[in-house]
C-alpha positions as CSV (number, residue, x, y, z in Angstrom):
1,M,-35.0,-22.8,-7.4
2,C,-36.1,-19.5,-7.3
3,G,-34.2,-19.3,-4.0
4,A,-31.3,-20.6,-5.5
5,L,-31.3,-18.1,-8.2
6,R,-31.6,-15.2,-5.9
7,I,-28.6,-16.6,-4.0
8,F,-26.5,-16.8,-7.0
9,G,-27.7,-13.4,-8.1
10,T,-26.6,-11.8,-4.8
11,I,-23.3,-13.7,-4.9
12,Y,-22.6,-12.4,-8.7
13,N,-23.7,-8.8,-7.4
14,L,-21.2,-9.1,-4.4
15,F,-18.2,-10.1,-6.8
16,T,-18.8,-7.9,-9.6
17,A,-19.7,-4.9,-7.6
18,K,-17.4,-1.6,-8.1
19,T,-15.3,-1.1,-5.0
20,G,-14.0,2.1,-3.9
21,D,-11.7,4.0,-1.6
22,I,-12.7,4.4,1.6
23,G,-11.0,7.8,1.8
24,Q,-13.1,9.2,-1.2
25,V,-16.5,8.4,0.2
26,A,-17.7,11.8,0.3
27,E,-16.4,12.6,-3.4
28,D,-17.9,9.1,-4.6
29,V,-21.5,10.0,-3.0
30,I,-21.4,13.6,-4.6
31,E,-20.8,12.3,-7.8
32,S,-23.2,9.6,-7.8
33,M,-25.9,12.2,-7.1
34,G,-24.6,14.3,-9.8
35,I,-24.2,17.6,-7.6
36,E,-20.3,18.1,-8.2
37,G,-19.3,21.9,-7.8
38,D,-21.6,22.8,-5.1
39,E,-19.1,24.3,-2.4
40,K,-21.8,24.0,0.2
41,L,-22.5,20.4,-0.2
42,E,-18.7,19.5,-0.6
43,A,-18.1,21.2,2.5
44,L,-20.5,19.6,4.4
45,A,-19.5,16.1,2.9
46,E,-15.9,16.8,4.3
47,K,-17.4,17.8,7.7
48,L,-19.3,14.6,8.1
49,E,-16.1,12.5,7.0
50,K,-14.1,14.4,9.6
51,E,-16.6,13.7,12.4
52,S,-17.3,10.0,11.3
53,N,-13.3,9.5,11.3
54,E,-13.3,11.2,14.9
55,R,-16.2,9.0,15.9
56,A,-15.0,5.6,14.7
57,P,-13.0,4.5,17.4
58,I,-15.5,5.3,20.0
59,D,-18.2,3.5,17.9
60,A,-15.5,0.3,17.9
61,R,-15.4,0.3,21.4
62,W,-19.1,0.2,22.2
63,I,-19.5,-2.4,19.7
64,I,-16.9,-4.5,21.5
65,T,-18.5,-3.9,24.7
66,F,-21.6,-4.6,23.5
67,L,-20.4,-7.9,22.0
68,F,-18.8,-8.8,25.5
69,I,-22.1,-8.3,27.2
70,L,-24.2,-10.5,24.9
71,F,-21.1,-13.2,25.4
72,F,-21.5,-13.1,29.1
73,I,-25.6,-13.2,29.2
74,H,-24.9,-16.3,26.8
75,L,-22.5,-17.7,29.3
76,G,-25.0,-17.0,32.1
77,R,-27.9,-18.8,30.4
78,M,-25.8,-22.1,29.2
79,G,-23.9,-22.2,32.5
80,L,-20.2,-23.1,32.9
81,G,-20.0,-26.1,34.8
82,P,-17.0,-28.7,35.4
83,V,-19.3,-31.4,33.4
84,N,-18.8,-30.4,29.9
85,F,-16.2,-27.4,29.2
86,W,-17.8,-26.8,25.8
87,N,-21.4,-26.3,26.7
88,P,-20.9,-22.5,26.8
89,F,-20.0,-22.8,23.1
90,S,-23.1,-24.9,22.0
91,P,-25.5,-23.2,19.4
92,S,-28.5,-23.4,21.5
């Protein structure tokens, strides 16, 4: 019973959470911390946001490469034989 209430509480929090604009992440963080008006922090937030946007495509390539490596490790462990085509896609 307690587990079900926790799960439903999490679902409720997910559906009622405030959604923001990805372009205003730096401003939202500064506003939520209550440190608006500090030029140094705002400049730092803008710098970090710019660096993050430049780094995103590189990170996406690393993630995709890592997923392929994990899939091929899975294929190696499960085997790809002529007996059963669906064997590599089994959950174990």
